[in-house]
PyMOL CGO cylinders between C-alpha atoms (Angstrom):
from pymol import cmd
from pymol.cgo import CYLINDER

trace = [
    CYLINDER, 20.53, 8.29, 26.99, 22.46, 10.42, 24.53, 0.3, 1, 1, 1, 1, 1, 1,
    CYLINDER, 22.46, 10.42, 24.53, 20.80, 12.45, 21.79, 0.3, 1, 1, 1, 1, 1, 1,
    CYLINDER, 20.80, 12.45, 21.79, 22.32, 10.19, 19.14, 0.3, 1, 1, 1, 1, 1, 1,
    CYLINDER, 22.32, 10.19, 19.14, 20.65, 7.09, 20.61, 0.3, 1, 1, 1, 1, 1, 1,
    CYLINDER, 20.65, 7.09, 20.61, 17.14, 8.57, 20.80, 0.3, 1, 1, 1, 1, 1, 1,
    CYLINDER, 17.14, 8.57, 20.80, 14.66, 7.71, 18.07, 0.3, 1, 1, 1, 1, 1, 1,
    CYLINDER, 14.66, 7.71, 18.07, 13.54, 10.98, 16.46, 0.3, 1, 1, 1, 1, 1, 1,
    CYLINDER, 13.54, 10.98, 16.46, 10.99, 11.61, 13.73, 0.3, 1, 1, 1, 1, 1, 1,
    CYLINDER, 10.99, 11.61, 13.73, 10.96, 15.13, 12.29, 0.3, 1, 1, 1, 1, 1, 1,
    CYLINDER, 10.96, 15.13, 12.29, 7.43, 16.48, 11.84, 0.3, 1, 1, 1, 1, 1, 1,
    CYLINDER, 7.43, 16.48, 11.84, 7.46, 18.87, 8.92, 0.3, 1, 1, 1, 1, 1, 1,
    CYLINDER, 7.46, 18.87, 8.92, 5.37, 22.04, 8.75, 0.3, 1, 1, 1, 1, 1, 1,
    CYLINDER, 5.37, 22.04, 8.75, 2.64, 22.63, 6.18, 0.3, 1, 1, 1, 1, 1, 1,
    CYLINDER, 2.64, 22.63, 6.18, 1.18, 26.01, 5.31, 0.3, 1, 1, 1, 1, 1, 1,
    CYLINDER, 1.18, 26.01, 5.31, -2.45, 25.76, 4.23, 0.3, 1, 1, 1, 1, 1, 1,
    CYLINDER, -2.45, 25.76, 4.23, -3.88, 23.58, 7.02, 0.3, 1, 1, 1, 1, 1, 1,
    CYLINDER, -3.88, 23.58, 7.02, -5.21, 21.04, 4.53, 0.3, 1, 1, 1, 1, 1, 1,
    CYLINDER, -5.21, 21.04, 4.53, -3.25, 17.80, 4.31, 0.3, 1, 1, 1, 1, 1, 1,
    CYLINDER, -3.25, 17.80, 4.31, -3.86, 16.68, 0.76, 0.3, 1, 1, 1, 1, 1, 1,
    CYLINDER, -3.86, 16.68, 0.76, -2.67, 13.36, -0.60, 0.3, 1, 1, 1, 1, 1, 1,
    CYLINDER, -2.67, 13.36, -0.60, 0.22, 15.02, -2.38, 0.3, 1, 1, 1, 1, 1, 1,
    CYLINDER, 0.22, 15.02, -2.38, 1.36, 16.50, 0.92, 0.3, 1, 1, 1, 1, 1, 1,
    CYLINDER, 1.36, 16.50, 0.92, 1.28, 13.11, 2.62, 0.3, 1, 1, 1, 1, 1, 1,
    CYLINDER, 1.28, 13.11, 2.62, 3.27, 11.57, -0.21, 0.3, 1, 1, 1, 1, 1, 1,
    CYLINDER, 3.27, 11.57, -0.21, 5.98, 14.22, 0.14, 0.3, 1, 1, 1, 1, 1, 1,
    CYLINDER, 5.98, 14.22, 0.14, 6.55, 13.52, 3.85, 0.3, 1, 1, 1, 1, 1, 1,
    CYLINDER, 6.55, 13.52, 3.85, 9.22, 11.17, 5.20, 0.3, 1, 1, 1, 1, 1, 1,
    CYLINDER, 9.22, 11.17, 5.20, 7.83, 7.76, 6.11, 0.3, 1, 1, 1, 1, 1, 1,
    CYLINDER, 7.83, 7.76, 6.11, 8.62, 5.98, 9.34, 0.3, 1, 1, 1, 1, 1, 1,
    CYLINDER, 8.62, 5.98, 9.34, 8.64, 2.28, 8.45, 0.3, 1, 1, 1, 1, 1, 1,
    CYLINDER, 8.64, 2.28, 8.45, 11.31, 0.81, 10.73, 0.3, 1, 1, 1, 1, 1, 1,
    CYLINDER, 11.31, 0.81, 10.73, 8.85, -0.89, 13.04, 0.3, 1, 1, 1, 1, 1, 1,
    CYLINDER, 8.85, -0.89, 13.04, 9.82, -3.91, 15.09, 0.3, 1, 1, 1, 1, 1, 1,
    CYLINDER, 9.82, -3.91, 15.09, 8.12, -7.03, 16.34, 0.3, 1, 1, 1, 1, 1, 1,
    CYLINDER, 8.12, -7.03, 16.34, 10.28, -7.92, 19.37, 0.3, 1, 1, 1, 1, 1, 1,
    CYLINDER, 10.28, -7.92, 19.37, 8.13, -10.70, 20.80, 0.3, 1, 1, 1, 1, 1, 1,
    CYLINDER, 8.13, -10.70, 20.80, 7.19, -12.68, 17.72, 0.3, 1, 1, 1, 1, 1, 1,
    CYLINDER, 7.19, -12.68, 17.72, 9.21, -14.37, 14.97, 0.3, 1, 1, 1, 1, 1, 1,
    CYLINDER, 9.21, -14.37, 14.97, 6.52, -14.59, 12.29, 0.3, 1, 1, 1, 1, 1, 1,
    CYLINDER, 6.52, -14.59, 12.29, 6.85, -12.27, 9.24, 0.3, 1, 1, 1, 1, 1, 1,
    CYLINDER, 6.85, -12.27, 9.24, 5.97, -8.69, 10.21, 0.3, 1, 1, 1, 1, 1, 1,
    CYLINDER, 5.97, -8.69, 10.21, 3.10, -6.93, 8.44, 0.3, 1, 1, 1, 1, 1, 1,
    CYLINDER, 3.10, -6.93, 8.44, 4.19, -3.49, 7.26, 0.3, 1, 1, 1, 1, 1, 1,
    CYLINDER, 4.19, -3.49, 7.26, 3.36, -0.38, 9.25, 0.3, 1, 1, 1, 1, 1, 1,
    CYLINDER, 3.36, -0.38, 9.25, 3.94, 3.16, 7.94, 0.3, 1, 1, 1, 1, 1, 1,
    CYLINDER, 3.94, 3.16, 7.94, 3.67, 6.33, 10.02, 0.3, 1, 1, 1, 1, 1, 1,
    CYLINDER, 3.67, 6.33, 10.02, 3.79, 9.93, 8.82, 0.3, 1, 1, 1, 1, 1, 1,
    CYLINDER, 3.79, 9.93, 8.82, 3.16, 13.24, 10.56, 0.3, 1, 1, 1, 1, 1, 1,
    CYLINDER, 3.16, 13.24, 10.56, 3.04, 16.96, 9.84, 0.3, 1, 1, 1, 1, 1, 1,
    CYLINDER, 3.04, 16.96, 9.84, 1.79, 20.11, 11.53, 0.3, 1, 1, 1, 1, 1, 1,
    CYLINDER, 1.79, 20.11, 11.53, 0.57, 23.62, 10.94, 0.3, 1, 1, 1, 1, 1, 1,
    CYLINDER, 0.57, 23.62, 10.94, 0.14, 26.44, 13.44, 0.3, 1, 1, 1, 1, 1, 1,
    CYLINDER, 0.14, 26.44, 13.44, -2.86, 24.82, 15.11, 0.3, 1, 1, 1, 1, 1, 1,
    CYLINDER, -2.86, 24.82, 15.11, -2.83, 21.05, 14.52, 0.3, 1, 1, 1, 1, 1, 1,
    CYLINDER, -2.83, 21.05, 14.52, -0.68, 17.95, 14.59, 0.3, 1, 1, 1, 1, 1, 1,
    CYLINDER, -0.68, 17.95, 14.59, -1.65, 15.51, 11.83, 0.3, 1, 1, 1, 1, 1, 1,
    CYLINDER, -1.65, 15.51, 11.83, -0.79, 11.81, 12.08, 0.3, 1, 1, 1, 1, 1, 1,
    CYLINDER, -0.79, 11.81, 12.08, -1.25, 9.10, 9.47, 0.3, 1, 1, 1, 1, 1, 1,
    CYLINDER, -1.25, 9.10, 9.47, -0.88, 5.33, 9.71, 0.3, 1, 1, 1, 1, 1, 1,
    CYLINDER, -0.88, 5.33, 9.71, -1.00, 2.94, 6.77, 0.3, 1, 1, 1, 1, 1, 1,
    CYLINDER, -1.00, 2.94, 6.77, -0.79, -0.73, 7.68, 0.3, 1, 1, 1, 1, 1, 1,
    CYLINDER, -0.79, -0.73, 7.68, -0.80, -4.03, 5.87, 0.3, 1, 1, 1, 1, 1, 1,
    CYLINDER, -0.80, -4.03, 5.87, -3.19, -6.49, 7.46, 0.3, 1, 1, 1, 1, 1, 1,
    CYLINDER, -3.19, -6.49, 7.46, -4.20, -9.77, 5.86, 0.3, 1, 1, 1, 1, 1, 1,
    CYLINDER, -4.20, -9.77, 5.86, -7.23, -10.09, 8.17, 0.3, 1, 1, 1, 1, 1, 1,
    CYLINDER, -7.23, -10.09, 8.17, -8.72, -6.99, 9.83, 0.3, 1, 1, 1, 1, 1, 1,
    CYLINDER, -8.72, -6.99, 9.83, -10.48, -7.71, 13.13, 0.3, 1, 1, 1, 1, 1, 1,
    CYLINDER, -10.48, -7.71, 13.13, -12.83, -5.28, 14.88, 0.3, 1, 1, 1, 1, 1, 1,
    CYLINDER, -12.83, -5.28, 14.88, -15.12, -5.98, 17.82, 0.3, 1, 1, 1, 1, 1, 1,
    CYLINDER, -15.12, -5.98, 17.82, -18.55, -4.34, 17.75, 0.3, 1, 1, 1, 1, 1, 1,
    CYLINDER, -18.55, -4.34, 17.75, -21.00, -5.33, 20.46, 0.3, 1, 1, 1, 1, 1, 1,
    CYLINDER, -21.00, -5.33, 20.46, -21.81, -2.48, 22.83, 0.3, 1, 1, 1, 1, 1, 1,
    CYLINDER, -21.81, -2.48, 22.83, -20.20, 0.49, 21.07, 0.3, 1, 1, 1, 1, 1, 1,
    CYLINDER, -20.20, 0.49, 21.07, -18.16, 1.31, 24.19, 0.3, 1, 1, 1, 1, 1, 1,
    CYLINDER, -18.16, 1.31, 24.19, -14.70, 2.71, 23.54, 0.3, 1, 1, 1, 1, 1, 1,
    CYLINDER, -14.70, 2.71, 23.54, -13.12, -0.21, 25.42, 0.3, 1, 1, 1, 1, 1, 1,
    CYLINDER, -13.12, -0.21, 25.42, -14.04, -2.49, 22.50, 0.3, 1, 1, 1, 1, 1, 1,
    CYLINDER, -14.04, -2.49, 22.50, -11.03, -1.04, 20.68, 0.3, 1, 1, 1, 1, 1, 1,
    CYLINDER, -11.03, -1.04, 20.68, -8.64, -3.12, 22.84, 0.3, 1, 1, 1, 1, 1, 1,
    CYLINDER, -8.64, -3.12, 22.84, -10.02, -6.40, 21.52, 0.3, 1, 1, 1, 1, 1, 1,
    CYLINDER, -10.02, -6.40, 21.52, -9.23, -5.88, 17.82, 0.3, 1, 1, 1, 1, 1, 1,
    CYLINDER, -9.23, -5.88, 17.82, -6.72, -4.41, 15.40, 0.3, 1, 1, 1, 1, 1, 1,
    CYLINDER, -6.72, -4.41, 15.40, -5.53, -0.92, 16.22, 0.3, 1, 1, 1, 1, 1, 1,
    CYLINDER, -5.53, -0.92, 16.22, -2.78, 1.66, 15.91, 0.3, 1, 1, 1, 1, 1, 1,
    CYLINDER, -2.78, 1.66, 15.91, -1.58, 3.54, 18.96, 0.3, 1, 1, 1, 1, 1, 1,
    CYLINDER, -1.58, 3.54, 18.96, 0.31, 6.62, 20.06, 0.3, 1, 1, 1, 1, 1, 1,
    CYLINDER, 0.31, 6.62, 20.06, 1.27, 7.43, 23.65, 0.3, 1, 1, 1, 1, 1, 1,
    CYLINDER, 1.27, 7.43, 23.65, 2.35, 10.94, 24.72, 0.3, 1, 1, 1, 1, 1, 1,
    CYLINDER, 2.35, 10.94, 24.72, 4.60, 11.37, 27.73, 0.3, 1, 1, 1, 1, 1, 1,
    CYLINDER, 4.60, 11.37, 27.73, 4.59, 14.36, 30.07, 0.3, 1, 1, 1, 1, 1, 1,
    CYLINDER, 4.59, 14.36, 30.07, 7.79, 13.30, 31.82, 0.3, 1, 1, 1, 1, 1, 1,
    CYLINDER, 7.79, 13.30, 31.82, 10.52, 10.77, 31.15, 0.3, 1, 1, 1, 1, 1, 1,
    CYLINDER, 10.52, 10.77, 31.15, 9.49, 8.50, 34.03, 0.3, 1, 1, 1, 1, 1, 1,
    CYLINDER, 9.49, 8.50, 34.03, 5.87, 8.31, 32.84, 0.3, 1, 1, 1, 1, 1, 1,
    CYLINDER, 5.87, 8.31, 32.84, 4.47, 9.76, 36.02, 0.3, 1, 1, 1, 1, 1, 1,
    CYLINDER, 4.47, 9.76, 36.02, 1.84, 11.09, 33.64, 0.3, 1, 1, 1, 1, 1, 1,
    CYLINDER, 1.84, 11.09, 33.64, 1.17, 10.05, 30.06, 0.3, 1, 1, 1, 1, 1, 1,
    CYLINDER, 1.17, 10.05, 30.06, -1.73, 9.99, 27.63, 0.3, 1, 1, 1, 1, 1, 1,
    CYLINDER, -1.73, 9.99, 27.63, -2.77, 7.22, 25.26, 0.3, 1, 1, 1, 1, 1, 1,
    CYLINDER, -2.77, 7.22, 25.26, -4.70, 7.11, 22.01, 0.3, 1, 1, 1, 1, 1, 1,
    CYLINDER, -4.70, 7.11, 22.01, -5.63, 3.82, 20.40, 0.3, 1, 1, 1, 1, 1, 1,
    CYLINDER, -5.63, 3.82, 20.40, -7.60, 3.85, 17.14, 0.3, 1, 1, 1, 1, 1, 1,
    CYLINDER, -7.60, 3.85, 17.14, -9.21, 0.92, 15.35, 0.3, 1, 1, 1, 1, 1, 1,
    CYLINDER, -9.21, 0.92, 15.35, -9.81, 0.36, 11.60, 0.3, 1, 1, 1, 1, 1, 1,
    CYLINDER, -9.81, 0.36, 11.60, -13.23, 2.03, 11.90, 0.3, 1, 1, 1, 1, 1, 1,
    CYLINDER, -13.23, 2.03, 11.90, -11.77, 5.22, 13.40, 0.3, 1, 1, 1, 1, 1, 1,
    CYLINDER, -11.77, 5.22, 13.40, -13.04, 4.60, 16.93, 0.3, 1, 1, 1, 1, 1, 1,
    CYLINDER, -13.04, 4.60, 16.93, -10.80, 6.14, 19.58, 0.3, 1, 1, 1, 1, 1, 1,
    CYLINDER, -10.80, 6.14, 19.58, -9.85, 4.71, 22.96, 0.3, 1, 1, 1, 1, 1, 1,
    CYLINDER, -9.85, 4.71, 22.96, -8.41, 7.66, 24.90, 0.3, 1, 1, 1, 1, 1, 1,
    CYLINDER, -8.41, 7.66, 24.90, -7.14, 7.46, 28.46, 0.3, 1, 1, 1, 1, 1, 1,
    CYLINDER, -7.14, 7.46, 28.46, -4.51, 8.78, 30.82, 0.3, 1, 1, 1, 1, 1, 1,
    CYLINDER, -4.51, 8.78, 30.82, -2.08, 6.69, 32.82, 0.3, 1, 1, 1, 1, 1, 1,
    CYLINDER, -2.08, 6.69, 32.82, 0.68, 6.70, 35.40, 0.3, 1, 1, 1, 1, 1, 1,
    CYLINDER, 0.68, 6.70, 35.40, 3.61, 4.35, 35.76, 0.3, 1, 1, 1, 1, 1, 1,
    CYLINDER, 3.61, 4.35, 35.76, 3.26, 1.46, 36.25, 0.3, 1, 1, 1, 1, 1, 1,
    CYLINDER, 3.26, 1.46, 36.25, 0.14, 0.56, 34.23, 0.3, 1, 1, 1, 1, 1, 1,
    CYLINDER, 0.14, 0.56, 34.23, -2.36, 2.54, 36.28, 0.3, 1, 1, 1, 1, 1, 1,
    CYLINDER, -2.36, 2.54, 36.28, -5.00, 3.48, 33.71, 0.3, 1, 1, 1, 1, 1, 1,
    CYLINDER, -5.00, 3.48, 33.71, -7.87, 5.97, 33.92, 0.3, 1, 1, 1, 1, 1, 1,
    CYLINDER, -7.87, 5.97, 33.92, -10.28, 4.99, 31.16, 0.3, 1, 1, 1, 1, 1, 1,
    CYLINDER, -10.28, 4.99, 31.16, -12.87, 7.51, 32.35, 0.3, 1, 1, 1, 1, 1, 1,
    CYLINDER, -12.87, 7.51, 32.35, -10.64, 10.34, 31.12, 0.3, 1, 1, 1, 1, 1, 1,
    CYLINDER, -10.64, 10.34, 31.12, -11.24, 11.76, 27.65, 0.3, 1, 1, 1, 1, 1, 1,
    CYLINDER, -11.24, 11.76, 27.65, -9.19, 14.02, 25.39, 0.3, 1, 1, 1, 1, 1, 1,
    CYLINDER, -9.19, 14.02, 25.39, -10.43, 17.64, 25.56, 0.3, 1, 1, 1, 1, 1, 1,
    CYLINDER, -10.43, 17.64, 25.56, -13.56, 17.96, 23.42, 0.3, 1, 1, 1, 1, 1, 1,
    CYLINDER, -13.56, 17.96, 23.42, -13.03, 19.50, 20.01, 0.3, 1, 1, 1, 1, 1, 1,
    CYLINDER, -13.03, 19.50, 20.01, -9.28, 18.96, 20.09, 0.3, 1, 1, 1, 1, 1, 1,
    CYLINDER, -9.28, 18.96, 20.09, -9.07, 15.45, 18.63, 0.3, 1, 1, 1, 1, 1, 1,
    CYLINDER, -9.07, 15.45, 18.63, -10.58, 13.66, 15.66, 0.3, 1, 1, 1, 1, 1, 1,
    CYLINDER, -10.58, 13.66, 15.66, -9.91, 10.47, 13.74, 0.3, 1, 1, 1, 1, 1, 1,
    CYLINDER, -9.91, 10.47, 13.74, -10.94, 8.87, 10.49, 0.3, 1, 1, 1, 1, 1, 1,
    CYLINDER, -10.94, 8.87, 10.49, -10.14, 5.49, 9.04, 0.3, 1, 1, 1, 1, 1, 1,
    CYLINDER, -10.14, 5.49, 9.04, -10.33, 3.72, 5.71, 0.3, 1, 1, 1, 1, 1, 1,
    CYLINDER, -10.33, 3.72, 5.71, -10.10, 0.09, 4.66, 0.3, 1, 1, 1, 1, 1, 1,
    CYLINDER, -10.10, 0.09, 4.66, -7.65, -0.62, 1.85, 0.3, 1, 1, 1, 1, 1, 1,
    CYLINDER, -7.65, -0.62, 1.85, -6.95, -3.58, -0.41, 0.3, 1, 1, 1, 1, 1, 1,
    CYLINDER, -6.95, -3.58, -0.41, -3.98, -4.51, 1.78, 0.3, 1, 1, 1, 1, 1, 1,
    CYLINDER, -3.98, -4.51, 1.78, -5.24, -3.49, 5.23, 0.3, 1, 1, 1, 1, 1, 1,
    CYLINDER, -5.24, -3.49, 5.23, -6.39, -0.17, 6.63, 0.3, 1, 1, 1, 1, 1, 1,
    CYLINDER, -6.39, -0.17, 6.63, -5.37, 3.42, 7.25, 0.3, 1, 1, 1, 1, 1, 1,
    CYLINDER, -5.37, 3.42, 7.25, -5.94, 5.82, 10.13, 0.3, 1, 1, 1, 1, 1, 1,
    CYLINDER, -5.94, 5.82, 10.13, -5.56, 9.61, 10.28, 0.3, 1, 1, 1, 1, 1, 1,
    CYLINDER, -5.56, 9.61, 10.28, -5.54, 11.58, 13.52, 0.3, 1, 1, 1, 1, 1, 1,
    CYLINDER, -5.54, 11.58, 13.52, -5.82, 15.31, 14.05, 0.3, 1, 1, 1, 1, 1, 1,
    CYLINDER, -5.82, 15.31, 14.05, -4.71, 16.65, 17.46, 0.3, 1, 1, 1, 1, 1, 1,
    CYLINDER, -4.71, 16.65, 17.46, -4.70, 20.33, 18.40, 0.3, 1, 1, 1, 1, 1, 1,
    CYLINDER, -4.70, 20.33, 18.40, -1.40, 21.85, 19.44, 0.3, 1, 1, 1, 1, 1, 1,
    CYLINDER, -1.40, 21.85, 19.44, -3.34, 23.77, 22.08, 0.3, 1, 1, 1, 1, 1, 1,
    CYLINDER, -3.34, 23.77, 22.08, -4.36, 20.55, 23.81, 0.3, 1, 1, 1, 1, 1, 1,
    CYLINDER, -4.36, 20.55, 23.81, -0.84, 19.15, 23.56, 0.3, 1, 1, 1, 1, 1, 1,
    CYLINDER, -0.84, 19.15, 23.56, 0.49, 22.29, 25.24, 0.3, 1, 1, 1, 1, 1, 1,
    CYLINDER, 0.49, 22.29, 25.24, -2.23, 22.39, 27.89, 0.3, 1, 1, 1, 1, 1, 1,
    CYLINDER, -2.23, 22.39, 27.89, -1.56, 18.75, 28.80, 0.3, 1, 1, 1, 1, 1, 1,
    CYLINDER, -1.56, 18.75, 28.80, 2.17, 19.59, 29.07, 0.3, 1, 1, 1, 1, 1, 1,
    CYLINDER, 2.17, 19.59, 29.07, 3.02, 17.18, 26.24, 0.3, 1, 1, 1, 1, 1, 1,
    CYLINDER, 3.02, 17.18, 26.24, 4.39, 19.63, 23.65, 0.3, 1, 1, 1, 1, 1, 1,
    CYLINDER, 4.39, 19.63, 23.65, 7.50, 21.33, 25.01, 0.3, 1, 1, 1, 1, 1, 1,
    CYLINDER, 7.50, 21.33, 25.01, 9.73, 23.59, 22.91, 0.3, 1, 1, 1, 1, 1, 1,
    CYLINDER, 9.73, 23.59, 22.91, 8.55, 21.91, 19.73, 0.3, 1, 1, 1, 1, 1, 1,
    CYLINDER, 8.55, 21.91, 19.73, 9.25, 18.37, 20.97, 0.3, 1, 1, 1, 1, 1, 1,
    CYLINDER, 9.25, 18.37, 20.97, 6.83, 15.58, 21.91, 0.3, 1, 1, 1, 1, 1, 1,
    CYLINDER, 6.83, 15.58, 21.91, 7.85, 12.41, 23.70, 0.3, 1, 1, 1, 1, 1, 1,
    CYLINDER, 7.85, 12.41, 23.70, 5.88, 9.70, 21.91, 0.3, 1, 1, 1, 1, 1, 1,
    CYLINDER, 5.88, 9.70, 21.91, 5.56, 5.97, 21.58, 0.3, 1, 1, 1, 1, 1, 1,
    CYLINDER, 5.56, 5.97, 21.58, 4.15, 4.68, 18.29, 0.3, 1, 1, 1, 1, 1, 1,
    CYLINDER, 4.15, 4.68, 18.29, 2.70, 1.20, 18.25, 0.3, 1, 1, 1, 1, 1, 1,
    CYLINDER, 2.70, 1.20, 18.25, 0.34, -1.27, 16.65, 0.3, 1, 1, 1, 1, 1, 1,
    CYLINDER, 0.34, -1.27, 16.65, -1.70, -4.18, 17.92, 0.3, 1, 1, 1, 1, 1, 1,
    CYLINDER, -1.70, -4.18, 17.92, -1.96, -6.69, 15.07, 0.3, 1, 1, 1, 1, 1, 1,
    CYLINDER, -1.96, -6.69, 15.07, -4.90, -8.89, 16.03, 0.3, 1, 1, 1, 1, 1, 1,
    CYLINDER, -4.90, -8.89, 16.03, -4.42, -12.49, 14.94, 0.3, 1, 1, 1, 1, 1, 1,
    CYLINDER, -4.42, -12.49, 14.94, -7.59, -13.95, 16.42, 0.3, 1, 1, 1, 1, 1, 1,
    CYLINDER, -7.59, -13.95, 16.42, -10.57, -11.97, 17.69, 0.3, 1, 1, 1, 1, 1, 1,
    CYLINDER, -10.57, -11.97, 17.69, -11.67, -13.36, 21.04, 0.3, 1, 1, 1, 1, 1, 1,
    CYLINDER, -11.67, -13.36, 21.04, -15.27, -13.49, 22.18, 0.3, 1, 1, 1, 1, 1, 1,
    CYLINDER, -15.27, -13.49, 22.18, -15.26, -11.02, 25.07, 0.3, 1, 1, 1, 1, 1, 1,
    CYLINDER, -15.26, -11.02, 25.07, -15.59, -11.67, 27.98, 0.3, 1, 1, 1, 1, 1, 1,
    CYLINDER, -15.59, -11.67, 27.98, -15.11, -15.41, 27.49, 0.3, 1, 1, 1, 1, 1, 1,
    CYLINDER, -15.11, -15.41, 27.49, -11.84, -15.44, 25.54, 0.3, 1, 1, 1, 1, 1, 1,
    CYLINDER, -11.84, -15.44, 25.54, -9.10, -12.88, 24.91, 0.3, 1, 1, 1, 1, 1, 1,
    CYLINDER, -9.10, -12.88, 24.91, -7.98, -11.81, 21.47, 0.3, 1, 1, 1, 1, 1, 1,
    CYLINDER, -7.98, -11.81, 21.47, -4.50, -12.83, 20.32, 0.3, 1, 1, 1, 1, 1, 1,
    CYLINDER, -4.50, -12.83, 20.32, -2.02, -10.16, 19.19, 0.3, 1, 1, 1, 1, 1, 1,
    CYLINDER, -2.02, -10.16, 19.19, 1.33, -9.58, 17.59, 0.3, 1, 1, 1, 1, 1, 1,
    CYLINDER, 1.33, -9.58, 17.59, 2.71, -6.38, 19.12, 0.3, 1, 1, 1, 1, 1, 1,
    CYLINDER, 2.71, -6.38, 19.12, 4.57, -3.93, 16.87, 0.3, 1, 1, 1, 1, 1, 1,
    CYLINDER, 4.57, -3.93, 16.87, 6.57, -0.91, 18.01, 0.3, 1, 1, 1, 1, 1, 1,
    CYLINDER, 6.57, -0.91, 18.01, 8.72, 1.94, 16.69, 0.3, 1, 1, 1, 1, 1, 1,
    CYLINDER, 8.72, 1.94, 16.69, 11.18, 1.65, 19.58, 0.3, 1, 1, 1, 1, 1, 1,
    CYLINDER, 11.18, 1.65, 19.58, 12.12, -1.76, 20.96, 0.3, 1, 1, 1, 1, 1, 1,
    CYLINDER, 12.12, -1.76, 20.96, 11.84, -1.44, 24.76, 0.3, 1, 1, 1, 1, 1, 1,
    CYLINDER, 11.84, -1.44, 24.76, 14.20, -4.43, 25.22, 0.3, 1, 1, 1, 1, 1, 1,
    CYLINDER, 14.20, -4.43, 25.22, 11.88, -6.42, 27.46, 0.3, 1, 1, 1, 1, 1, 1,
    CYLINDER, 11.88, -6.42, 27.46, 11.26, -10.15, 27.56, 0.3, 1, 1, 1, 1, 1, 1,
    CYLINDER, 11.26, -10.15, 27.56, 7.47, -9.77, 27.70, 0.3, 1, 1, 1, 1, 1, 1,
    CYLINDER, 7.47, -9.77, 27.70, 5.31, -7.45, 25.54, 0.3, 1, 1, 1, 1, 1, 1,
    CYLINDER, 5.31, -7.45, 25.54, 4.84, -4.05, 27.18, 0.3, 1, 1, 1, 1, 1, 1,
    CYLINDER, 4.84, -4.05, 27.18, 4.56, -0.56, 25.69, 0.3, 1, 1, 1, 1, 1, 1,
    CYLINDER, 4.56, -0.56, 25.69, 3.87, 1.18, 29.01, 0.3, 1, 1, 1, 1, 1, 1,
    CYLINDER, 3.87, 1.18, 29.01, 7.53, 1.72, 29.87, 0.3, 1, 1, 1, 1, 1, 1,
    CYLINDER, 7.53, 1.72, 29.87, 9.87, 4.69, 29.26, 0.3, 1, 1, 1, 1, 1, 1,
    CYLINDER, 9.87, 4.69, 29.26, 12.17, 2.65, 27.02, 0.3, 1, 1, 1, 1, 1, 1,
    CYLINDER, 12.17, 2.65, 27.02, 9.47, 2.32, 24.33, 0.3, 1, 1, 1, 1, 1, 1,
    CYLINDER, 9.47, 2.32, 24.33, 9.30, 6.07, 23.65, 0.3, 1, 1, 1, 1, 1, 1,
    CYLINDER, 9.30, 6.07, 23.65, 10.99, 8.22, 21.05, 0.3, 1, 1, 1, 1, 1, 1,
    CYLINDER, 10.99, 8.22, 21.05, 10.53, 11.88, 20.08, 0.3, 1, 1, 1, 1, 1, 1,
    CYLINDER, 10.53, 11.88, 20.08, 8.51, 13.80, 17.54, 0.3, 1, 1, 1, 1, 1, 1,
    CYLINDER, 8.51, 13.80, 17.54, 10.39, 16.99, 16.69, 0.3, 1, 1, 1, 1, 1, 1,
    CYLINDER, 10.39, 16.99, 16.69, 8.27, 19.69, 15.09, 0.3, 1, 1, 1, 1, 1, 1,
    CYLINDER, 8.27, 19.69, 15.09, 10.21, 21.48, 12.34, 0.3, 1, 1, 1, 1, 1, 1,
    CYLINDER, 10.21, 21.48, 12.34, 9.70, 25.26, 11.94, 0.3, 1, 1, 1, 1, 1, 1,
    CYLINDER, 9.70, 25.26, 11.94, 7.65, 25.31, 15.13, 0.3, 1, 1, 1, 1, 1, 1,
]
cmd.load_cgo(trace, "trace")
């Protein structure tokens, strides 16, 4: 794959370590999300990111006409049954190792590591103190902000020479199932179309790159 065919989002640097609303508004917005496996009208997804010397900051703003969240046990696996935004970080191009963060409209995080193909370790957790999330409901949907330390990204061999291999996704829940009796129904939304017949984000072709500017 040539450099000109790779999806790249440039992550701008900030100076004071506080991402105020005015800073977010000044950043380029990634809005070219796709819905490869469904023909219904797509609900808008916006992604922005920035960084300072210690942290990577990520923000999602999504339109959602009906926000669905499952809350029964409080276990992190409940996140997979409702609406959520996602980011996967690759260590290598073949996904021999990659890390996944899925965050619901209440800011709950499902973190896990994986190997190709679809071998998931849900017992794994992001290094303590190096990840946080917050969420807000809006008139048109919800928003999520993530804060990930650059130290953890380096230690996990994700951040290399200022570049992060990343897949950016969204699970748009259409009908919340009653676990474990029925599964929830989803429309799957992605930054990079993996060109597959069936929905699947856990493949190398669904990843792009986050390029940290002034790193």
